[in-house]
KOLMAR-909807 format. One line per 5 residues: number of its first residue (from 0); their letters; for each residue x, y, z of N, C-alpha, C. Coordinates in steps of 0.02 Angstrom, whole numbers, plus 32768, in hexadecimal, padded with zeros to 4 digits. Example, Ala and Ser with C-alpha at 12.3 -4.5 7.8 and 13.67 -1.06 7.14 Angstrom:
0	AS	8294:7EE4:8186:8267:7F1F:8186:8294:7F5B:8186 ~ 8282:7F90:8162:82AC:7FCB:8165:8285:8002:818A
***
This chain:
0	MAQKP	ED53:97E1:725C:ED5A:97C5:721B:ED60:981A:71EE ~ ED8C:980D:71B4:ED90:9835:7185:ED3B:9859:716B ~ ED49:989B:7172:ED00:98C5:7154:ED04:98B8:7103 ~ ECDE:989E:70DC:ECC0:9893:70AB:ECD9:98DB:707F ~ ED1A:98D6:703D:ED06:9916:7018:ECBE:991A:6FFA
5	KWVVE	ECAF:9968:6FF1:EC88:9993:6FE7:EC63:9985:6F9E ~ EC8D:995E:6F74:EC79:9948:6F44:EC60:98FF:6F41 ~ EC6C:98E0:6F6D:EC4A:98A9:6F81:EC17:989F:6F8C ~ EC11:98CD:6FD9:EBC3:98D7:6FE6:EB8A:9900:6FBD ~ EBA7:991B:6F96:EB7D:9941:6F5C:EB5D:9906:6F21
10	KERDR	EB91:98D4:6F11:EB7E:989A:6EE4:EB59:9876:6F11 ~ EB5F:984F:6F44:EB35:982F:6F79:EAD8:985A:6F87 ~ EAEB:98A0:6F92:EAAB:98B7:6F94:EA87:98B7:6F52 ~ EABB:98D0:6F19:EA77:98C6:6EE1:EA58:9885:6ECA ~ EA90:985C:6EDA:EA70:9816:6ECC:EA3A:97FA:6F00
15	RAAAQ	EA35:9810:6F38:E9F9:97FE:6F5A:E9C6:9830:6F38 ~ E9BF:985F:6F26:E99A:9894:6F16:E97E:9876:6ED6 ~ E9A4:9861:6EAC:E99E:984A:6E70:E95F:980D:6E6C ~ E97C:97D6:6EA9:E952:9793:6EB0:E90A:97B6:6ED0 ~ E8FC:97E7:6EF3:E8B2:97F6:6F0B:E8A1:9827:6ED3
20	ATIWL	E8C3:983A:6EB3:E899:986A:6E77:E857:9841:6E52 ~ E82B:9869:6E4B:E7EC:9848:6E18:E7EA:987B:6DCC ~ E7C5:9844:6DB8:E7B2:986D:6D67:E760:9866:6D5B ~ E74B:98A4:6D3D:E703:9895:6D1A:E716:987F:6CE4 ~ E6FB:9835:6CC4:E6E3:983C:6C78:E6B0:9840:6C5C
25	FGLHA	E6A6:9857:6C35:E65F:986D:6C1A:E65B:9852:6BC4 ~ E617:9848:6BCA:E607:9835:6B7C:E5F5:97F7:6B71 ~ E5C0:97DE:6B56:E5BB:9788:6B51:E5E9:9756:6B42 ~ E60A:976C:6B0E:E64A:9744:6AF7:E673:9738:6B23 ~ E697:9771:6B44:E6CA:9774:6B6F:E6A8:9743:6BB9
30	VRDAL	E670:9759:6BD0:E645:9741:6C0F:E646:96F9:6C05 ~ E628:96DA:6BCA:E619:9699:6BBF:E66E:9670:6BC6 ~ E696:969A:6B9F:E6D9:9661:6BA3:E6EF:965B:6BDA ~ E6ED:9690:6BF5:E708:9684:6C48:E6F2:965A:6C6B ~ E693:9661:6C79:E673:9636:6C90:E68B:95DC:6C81
35	SNPMR	E6A3:95D2:6C39:E6B4:958E:6C2B:E6E6:9583:6C42 ~ E71F:95AF:6C51:E76A:95B8:6C5E:E768:9588:6CAB ~ E791:9560:6CAC:E795:9543:6CF8:E7CD:955F:6D14 ~ E7F2:9588:6CFB:E833:959F:6D1E:E822:95DA:6D31 ~ E7F5:95F4:6D14:E7D4:9636:6D3A:E7AD:963E:6D66
40	ERLRL	E7C2:965C:6DA0:E7B6:9677:6DE9:E77A:969C:6DCF ~ E740:969A:6DDE:E6FC:96AD:6DE4:E6FB:96D4:6E1E ~ E6CE:9707:6E20:E6B9:9730:6E6D:E66F:9734:6E6D ~ E662:975E:6E2B:E615:9780:6E37:E606:9788:6DE6 ~ E5C2:977F:6DDC:E5A0:9769:6D9F:E570:978F:6DA2
45	VLTKN	E54C:97D1:6D7D:E52D:97ED:6D73:E508:97FB:6D2D ~ E4DB:97FA:6D28:E4B5:97E6:6CEC:E466:980E:6CE0 ~ E44A:9826:6CA9:E411:982F:6C97:E3ED:97E4:6C89 ~ E3A5:97F4:6C9F:E388:97AB:6C7D:E3A6:979E:6C43 ~ E38C:97D9:6C0F:E399:97C5:6BCE:E3E1:97A2:6BB8
50	AADRL	E419:97B6:6BDB:E463:97AE:6BDD:E45F:974E:6BF2 ~ E441:9752:6C34:E439:970C:6C5E:E40F:96D4:6C21 ~ E3DC:96EA:6BFE:E3C7:96C7:6BCB:E3F1:96B0:6B99 ~ E42B:96DF:6B6B:E440:96EA:6B2D:E46D:96A5:6B5D ~ E4A1:96B3:6B84:E4D1:968A:6BB5:E4BD:962D:6BB3
55	GEAVP	E479:962A:6BC2:E460:95EF:6BB1:E47C:95C2:6BF3 ~ E498:9583:6BD9:E4B2:954D:6C0A:E4F9:9562:6C2C ~ E516:959D:6C1A:E566:959F:6C21:E55C:95C9:6C7B ~ E538:95F7:6C81:E516:95FD:6CC7:E509:95BF:6CF4 ~ E4E0:9591:6CE5:E4E8:9559:6D2A:E51F:952C:6D11
60	ASGMT	E53B:9527:6CDF:E56D:94FF:6CE2:E5A9:951B:6D07 ~ E5BC:954D:6D09:E5F7:9573:6D2D:E5F6:9578:6D79 ~ E5B4:956B:6D9E:E5A6:9550:6DE3:E58F:9596:6E07 ~ E593:95DD:6DCB:E580:961C:6E0B:E540:962C:6DE9 ~ E532:9660:6E29:E4DD:9670:6E34:E4EC:96B0:6E21
65	PEIVD	E4C4:96C3:6DE2:E4D8:9701:6DB9:E4AF:9736:6DF0 ~ E4C2:977F:6DF2:E487:97A6:6E10:E471:97D0:6DCA ~ E42A:97B6:6DD8:E40E:97DE:6DA0:E3E5:9824:6D9E ~ E3F1:9846:6D7F:E3F0:9892:6D99:E3C1:98C2:6D59 ~ E3B6:98F0:6D61:E36B:990E:6D34:E3BE:9931:6CEE
70	PRKFD	E39A:992D:6CBE:E3DC:9959:6C88:E3DD:9990:6C9E ~ E3B1:99B2:6CB3:E3B8:9A03:6CC9:E3FE:9A11:6D04 ~ E3FD:99DB:6D32:E41B:99E6:6D72:E443:99B3:6D58 ~ E479:99AE:6D3D:E4C1:9986:6D20:E4E8:999B:6D40 ~ E4F1:9995:6D8F:E539:99BE:6DB7:E561:998A:6DC2
75	VPIDP	E596:9984:6D9D:E5E3:9960:6DA2:E609:9994:6D90 ~ E645:998A:6DA5:E673:99BB:6D9F:E69C:99B0:6D5F ~ E67B:99CF:6D27:E689:99CF:6CE4:E68E:9A0B:6CCD ~ E6A7:9A10:6C95:E6B2:9A5A:6C6B:E661:9A6C:6C56 ~ E638:9A9B:6C72:E5E6:9A96:6C4E:E5F1:9A94:6BFE
80	GSVHQ	E619:9AA2:6BE1:E60D:9AA3:6B87:E626:9A54:6B69 ~ E63B:9A26:6BAF:E63A:99EE:6B77:E5F7:99C1:6B81 ~ E616:99AD:6B3F:E5D3:997D:6B29:E5E2:9930:6B4C ~ E5A8:9928:6B99:E5B2:98EB:6B9F:E571:98CD:6B9A ~ E54E:98D5:6B82:E51C:98A5:6B4D:E4E9:9880:6BA5
85	GAALE	E4E6:98B2:6BDE:E4CB:9891:6C11:E4E9:9840:6C2E ~ E535:984C:6C22:E553:981B:6C48:E598:982F:6C63 ~ E5AF:9821:6CA1:E5EE:983B:6CD0:E5FB:97F9:6CF6 ~ E642:97FB:6CFD:E66A:97B7:6D1D:E698:97D8:6D47 ~ E694:97E9:6D99:E6D9:97F3:6DB1:E6F1:97B3:6DB5
90	VRALD	E739:97B8:6DB3:E778:9775:6DA3:E7BD:9795:6DCA ~ E7EA:9757:6DC7:E81B:9761:6DD5:E83E:975A:6D94 ~ E883:977A:6D98:E8B4:976E:6D50:E8BA:972B:6D4C ~ E8D6:9712:6D23:E8E0:96C6:6D0B:E92C:96B8:6D1C ~ E942:967E:6D34:E98C:9681:6D3E:E985:9650:6CFA
95	WGRLE	E9BA:964F:6CD5:E9D7:962A:6CAD:EA04:95FB:6CB1 ~ EA37:9613:6CE4:EA64:95F4:6D0F:EABC:9605:6CF8 ~ EADA:95E2:6CF2:EB11:95E4:6CD8:EB24:95E5:6C94 ~ EB53:9623:6C6E:EB59:9631:6C27:EB73:95EE:6C13 ~ EBAA:95C7:6C30:EBCF:958C:6C21:EB9A:9541:6C18
100	DVARP	EB76:9550:6C42:EB44:9512:6C42:EB0D:951E:6C01 ~ EAF7:9559:6C02:EACF:9563:6BD0:EAEB:955C:6B87 ~ EB21:9568:6B76:EB4F:9588:6B3F:EB6F:953F:6B2C ~ EB7E:9519:6B5F:EBAD:94D7:6B3E:EB9B:94C4:6B1A ~ EBD4:94AF:6AE1:EBC3:94AC:6A93:EBB0:943F:6A97
105	GQGAP	EBCC:941B:6AB8:EBA6:93DA:6ABC:EBBA:93D1:6A76 ~ EB7E:93B5:6A4A:EB8A:9397:6A10:EB61:93DE:69F4 ~ EB76:93E5:69A7:EB57:940F:6989:EB88:9445:6985 ~ EB65:9492:6978:EB94:94C5:695A:EB6B:94F3:696C ~ EB6A:950F:69BC:EB2B:9541:69C2:EB38:958A:69C5
110	LVVAL	EAFF:95BF:69B7:EB17:95F5:69C8:EAFC:961B:69E8 ~ EB26:963D:6A00:EB10:967E:6A31:EAFE:96C6:6A22 ~ EAE1:96ED:6A23:EAD6:973E:6A1D:EAFD:976A:6A5C ~ EB21:9780:6A53:EB35:97B1:6A89:EB3F:97FF:6A6D ~ EB11:982D:6AA5:EB08:9866:6A87:EB0A:98A6:6AB6
115	DRVTD	EB3E:98CA:6A91:EB80:98EA:6AA6:EB57:994A:6AAC ~ EB29:9959:6AE9:EB0C:998F:6B06:EADB:9998:6AD7 ~ EABE:995D:6AC7:EA7A:9951:6AAF:EA3A:997C:6ADA ~ EA21:99A3:6AF0:EA07:99C1:6B1D:E9B2:99CC:6B0C ~ E9AF:99C8:6AC5:E956:99C7:6AC3:E92C:998E:6ACE
120	PHNVG	E90A:9977:6B01:E8DD:9942:6B00:E8B5:992D:6AC8 ~ E8A6:9952:6A9C:E883:9934:6A4F:E8B3:990C:6A2C ~ E8EE:992E:6A2B:E920:9900:6A09:E922:98C6:6A30 ~ E94C:98D6:6A67:E961:9888:6A8E:E921:9875:6A8A ~ E8D5:9882:6A8B:E8A1:984A:6A8F:E8AE:981A:6A40
125	AILRS	E8B6:9856:6A08:E8AC:9839:69D0:E8E8:980C:69BB ~ E920:9814:69D7:E964:97F0:69DD:E94A:979D:69F8 ~ E91D:97A1:6A37:E918:9764:6A57:E8EF:974A:6A19 ~ E8C5:9760:69F6:E889:9741:69D7:E8C5:9711:6996 ~ E8EC:973E:698C:E91F:972A:694D:E932:96DC:6965
130	AEVFG	E95B:96E5:6997:E999:96B9:69C8:E953:9675:69D4 ~ E919:9680:69D5:E8F0:964B:69EF:E8F4:9624:69B8 ~ E8E2:964F:696C:E8D1:9631:6932:E900:9606:6921 ~ E93E:961C:6926:E96F:9603:68FC:E9A0:95E3:6931 ~ E989:95DA:697F:E9A0:959A:69A7:E9DF:95B7:69C6
135	ARAVI	E9F5:95F4:69DA:EA26:9604:69F5:EA1E:95E4:6A3C ~ EA69:95D0:6A4E:EA5E:95BE:6AA7:EA51:95FE:6AC5 ~ EA64:9638:6AB1:EA52:966E:6AFF:EA67:96B7:6ABA ~ EA3A:96D8:6AE1:EA48:9739:6AC9:EA7C:9742:6B09 ~ EAB0:9753:6B14:EAD6:9779:6B52:EAE1:97D1:6B48
140	APARH	EADB:97DC:6B81:EAEB:982E:6B71:EB0B:984B:6BAA ~ EB2F:9873:6BD1:EB38:988E:6C04:EB10:98A9:6C2B ~ EB04:9895:6C6C:EACE:98B7:6C96:EAD1:98FD:6CA3 ~ EAF5:9935:6CA9:EAE3:9972:6CA8:EAEA:999F:6C60 ~ EAE1:9976:6C28:EAD7:9989:6BE9:EABB:9977:6BB2
145	SPPET	EA71:9951:6BEA:EA42:9935:6BB7:E9F7:991B:6BDE ~ E9CA:991E:6BC7:E98C:9929:6BEC:E97B:98EA:6C0A ~ E963:98F6:6C5B:E94E:98AB:6C79:E91A:98AD:6C58 ~ E8EC:9875:6C7B:E8D2:984B:6C64:E87B:987E:6C78 ~ E863:98A1:6C4B:E822:98C6:6C5D:E7E0:98AE:6C2A
150	GALAK	E7BC:98C8:6C4A:E76A:98BD:6C0C:E777:98CA:6BD1 ~ E7A0:990B:6BBF:E7A8:9911:6B92:E7B7:98EC:6B63 ~ E7FF:98D0:6B6E:E83E:989D:6B53:E81C:9869:6B35 ~ E7EB:9847:6B75:E7BD:9819:6B67:E795:9810:6B3C ~ E76F:9843:6B29:E745:9842:6AFC:E744:9850:6AB8
155	TASGA	E79A:986F:6ABE:E7B2:9861:6A74:E7C8:9834:6A72 ~ E7EB:980C:6A9A:E810:97C5:6A80:E7D5:97A8:6A7D ~ E791:97B6:6A85:E748:978A:6A5E:E755:9731:6A7A ~ E778:9723:6AC7:E774:96F6:6AD3:E7B1:96D4:6AE8 ~ E7E8:96E9:6AB3:E827:96DB:6AB2:E848:96DB:6AF1
160	LERQP	E82F:970C:6B25:E862:9726:6B68:E863:96D6:6B98 ~ E829:96B8:6B8A:E80C:9674:6BC1:E83A:963F:6B96 ~ E848:964D:6B65:E87E:95F0:6B48:E8C9:960C:6B2E ~ E8D7:9649:6B2B:E902:9651:6B07:E93D:966E:6B48 ~ E979:9644:6B50:E9A8:9665:6B7B:E9BA:96AC:6B73
165	YLRLG	E9B4:96EC:6BAA:E9E2:970B:6BAD:E9F7:973F:6BDC ~ EA31:9734:6BE1:EA5E:972E:6C09:EA80:9783:6C1B ~ EA87:97A5:6C4D:EA9E:97E6:6C4D:EAD3:97D1:6C85 ~ EAFF:97DB:6C6E:EB47:97D2:6C82:EB68:980A:6CA8 ~ EB9B:97FC:6CD8:EBC0:983C:6CF4:EBF7:985C:6CC3
170	NLGDA	EC0B:982B:6C9A:EC3D:9865:6C67:EC3A:983B:6C20 ~ EC25:983E:6BEC:EC16:9831:6BA4:EC60:981B:6B93 ~ EC9D:9846:6BAE:ECDC:981D:6B81:ECEB:97EA:6BA1 ~ ECDF:97EF:6BEF:ECEB:97A9:6C0C:ECB4:9760:6BF4 ~ EC92:9771:6BF0:EC6E:9739:6BDE:EC78:972D:6B8E
175	LERLK	EC97:9743:6B4F:ECAB:9740:6B22:ECD9:9711:6B37 ~ ED0C:9731:6B4D:ED4E:96FA:6B67:ED37:96B4:6B7A ~ ECFB:96C5:6BA7:ECF0:9672:6BCA:ECC8:963F:6B83 ~ ECA1:9678:6B5E:EC96:9657:6B12:ECC6:9622:6AF2 ~ ED09:964F:6AE0:ED2E:9649:6AC0:ED67:9607:6AD9
180	ALGYL	ED4D:95F7:6B18:ED69:95CB:6B41:ED57:9586:6B35 ~ ED16:9594:6B26:ECDB:9558:6B0B:ECE2:953C:6AC4 ~ ED23:9561:6AB0:ED1E:9563:6A5A:ECF0:9597:6A30 ~ ECD7:95B4:6A44:EC9D:95FC:6A13:ECD0:9619:69FD ~ ECCC:9618:69B6:ECDC:9664:6993:ECAE:9694:69A5
185	CIGMD	ECD3:96D6:69B3:ECAC:970B:69BE:ECAB:9748:6971 ~ EC70:973D:695D:EC5B:974C:6910:EC46:97A9:691D ~ EC76:97C2:6917:EC57:9811:6915:EC24:9832:68D9 ~ EC11:985A:68F0:EBCD:9882:68AC:EBF5:98BE:68A9 ~ EC0E:98DD:6868:EC13:9914:685A:EC0A:992D:6810
190	GDAPE	EBF7:995F:67FF:EBD3:9972:67CB:EC16:998B:678F ~ EC59:9996:67B6:EC8F:99A1:6794:ECC2:9969:6796 ~ ECA2:9930:67B0:ECDA:98FF:67A5:ECF3:98DF:6775 ~ ED32:98C8:6763:ED39:989C:6729:ED27:9872:6719 ~ ED0D:984E:6736:ECF5:980F:6729:ECA1:97FD:6723
195	TLGAA	EC71:97E3:66F1:EC29:97DA:66ED:EC24:97B9:6711 ~ EBDF:97AE:6730:EBD0:9782:6763:EBB6:973C:6732 ~ EB9A:9742:66F5:EB94:970E:66D0:EBE5:96E2:66B5 ~ EC1A:970E:66B2:EC47:96E2:66BA:EC6A:96AE:66E5 ~ EC5C:96EE:673A:EC81:96C1:6766:EC5C:9690:677C
200	AADLR	EC04:969A:6762:EBCE:964A:677D:EBFC:9619:6767 ~ EC12:9615:672E:EC0D:95BC:6705:EC45:95AD:6737 ~ EC80:95BA:674D:ECAB:95AC:6760:EC9E:9599:67BF ~ EC72:95B9:67D6:EC62:95A9:6813:EC1F:958A:683C ~ EC15:955A:67F5:EBD0:9539:6810:EBF1:950F:683B
205	DRPAA	EC26:94DB:684F:EC31:94BA:6874:EC53:94D5:68B3 ~ EC51:951F:68C8:EC77:952E:690B:EC53:954C:6936 ~ EC44:9549:696E:EC1A:956F:699B:EC24:95BE:6982 ~ EBF2:95EA:6999:EBFE:962D:697E:EBD4:9648:69A3 ~ EBEB:9685:69B3:EBC5:96BA:69DD:EBCF:9702:69A3
210	IVLGA	EB8E:9713:6991:EB7B:9755:697D:EB74:978E:69A4 ~ EBAB:97C7:69A2:EBB9:97F9:69C8:EB99:9828:698B ~ EB7B:984A:69C5:EB51:988D:6993:EB58:98BD:69CB ~ EB5E:9906:69B7:EB69:9939:69DF:EB2E:996E:69CF ~ EB30:999B:69FE:EAED:99CC:69E8:EAF5:99E7:69C2
215	EGPGL	EAB7:9A08:6992:EAC8:9A30:6959:EAD5:9A86:6968 ~ EB10:9A94:694F:EB24:9ACC:694E:EB66:9ABE:695F ~ EB92:9AA3:6997:EBC0:9A94:69D3:EBE3:9A5E:69AC ~ EBBE:9A29:699D:EBD4:99E3:6988:EBF7:99C1:69C4 ~ EC22:998D:69B8:EC4C:996A:69F5:EC66:9990:6A03
220	RERTR	EC78:9995:6A55:ECB0:99C8:6A73:ECF6:9992:6A68 ~ ED36:99AF:6A82:ED83:99A4:6A65:ED74:995F:6A82 ~ ED67:995C:6AAE:ED82:9916:6AD2:ED5D:98CB:6AA8 ~ ED06:98E3:6AAD:ECF0:98B3:6A8C:ECFE:989B:6A44 ~ ED11:98CF:6A1D:ED30:98D5:69DA:ED79:98A8:69E1
225	SLCDR	ED99:98B1:6A0D:EDEA:9895:6A04:EDCA:984A:6A1D ~ ED96:9823:6A48:ED8F:97ED:6A55:ED68:97BE:6A13 ~ ED54:97EA:69E8:ED3E:97CA:69A6:ED5D:979B:6970 ~ ED65:977C:6975:ED89:972F:6940:ED93:975C:68F0 ~ ED4F:975E:68D6:ED4B:978B:6896:ED18:97C6:689C
230	MVRID	ED13:97FD:6878:ECF5:9820:687E:ECD5:981B:682F ~ EC8D:981A:6815:EC64:980B:67E3:EC29:9841:67D6 ~ EC37:985A:67A5:EBED:9889:679A:EBAD:9869:6775 ~ EB80:9889:6771:EB2C:9877:6738:EB38:9895:6703 ~ EB49:9882:66D9:EB56:98B6:6694:EB10:98D9:667B
235	PAGGF	EAF8:9908:6677:EAAB:991C:664E:EAB0:990B:660C ~ EA69:990D:65F4:EA6C:98FD:659D:EA84:9939:656C ~ EA7A:9970:659C:EA8E:99BB:657F:EAC8:99C5:6598 ~ EAD7:9A02:657B:EB13:9A34:6597:EB26:9A42:65E1 ~ EAE4:9A3F:65F5:EADA:9A5C:664D:EA9F:9A3C:6668
240	GSLNV	EAA4:9A4E:6697:EA6B:9A18:66D7:EA89:99FC:6708 ~ EA5E:9A06:6734:EA65:99D6:6773:EA38:99B6:67A3 ~ EA37:9985:67B2:E9F9:995F:67EB:EA0C:9987:682B ~ E9C0:9981:6848:E9E5:998E:6897:E9FD:9944:68B5 ~ EA04:993B:6907:EA25:9922:6919:E9F1:98D6:6918
245	SNAAA	E9B8:98DA:6929:E989:98A8:692D:E989:9885:68ED ~ E98A:98AF:68B0:E976:9884:6866:E9B2:9866:6855 ~ E9EF:9892:6865:EA48:9870:6861:EA39:982B:688E ~ EA25:982B:68C6:EA33:97DA:68F0:EA15:97B5:68C4 ~ E9D6:97D5:68AA:E9AE:978F:6890:E9D5:9784:685B
250	VALYA	E9FA:97A8:6824:EA19:978A:67F8:EA55:976A:67FB ~ EA74:9782:6828:EAA9:9748:683D:EA9F:9713:6855 ~ EA71:9711:6889:EA56:96C0:6897:EA4D:9693:6859 ~ EA18:96BE:6847:E9FE:968B:67FB:EA48:9677:67DC ~ EA7C:9693:67CA:EAA4:9696:6795:EAE3:9662:67C2
255	LREGR	EAE7:9669:6802:EB0E:9635:6815:EAFD:95F8:6847 ~ EAB0:95F1:683A:EA73:95C1:6852:EA8B:9593:6812 ~ EA76:958B:67D6:EA7D:9577:67A4:EAB7:9537:67A6 ~ EA8F:94F3:67A3:EAC6:94C1:67A0:EAE0:94AA:67DB ~ EAE8:94D1:680F:EAE3:94D3:684A:EAB7:94AC:6876
260	DG	EAEE:9469:68AD:EAB8:943F:68E2:EAD2:944D:6917 ~ EAAD:947C:6942:EAC1:948A:698F:EA8C:94A8:69B7
***
């Protein structure tokens, strides 16, 4: 039998390791939403008496038996500075399935958010919140240049991580090509783009669209930019000014969501 190439062996090893890895979610909001998510594989629940009281029926409804601990001995592997509110839950990462299944247009004109090397978990958490509010099908990002599910990301997402598909894929450019094959237009965001978001939004309302945002500073990579069908900018009211990537995502989602059914 032929020996597998080294890259195949490494990929299979990484996949097995990811399947076994666990995450500690913390904070009352993040823990409550994870307890109510039937898709979430839950392993261990650690609570103070006060947190258990505040979570109320969410704990027995989840079928879990919590470990009640002294607030002074809250011994779970999270950053000591984390604001855990006496609640921590060990889980496995969510599996949202294939991009084509999550993003398939069907009826209506869906939206997807694509992030090119946006690595700050607080930005990604905020984008997940906006994506949920405006009904995006998914937030996608390259696996090697995006934050994985962590307690910090979940806390910033304020529950959206449990409901908003977040797909970290092998290659963002390939993912954009797969979306284009489904009929999506890729709309790149750039402060120096020739077209404004407002002008573009009017004639994009009946088309599936992927809003493509890059990291603050570097922006979109060359291949990512080349795959965008249109490049647009958000015009500031004054002569200068810019938004961080999470705020830009919220503005773009709002502008493109108006009048859209998807």
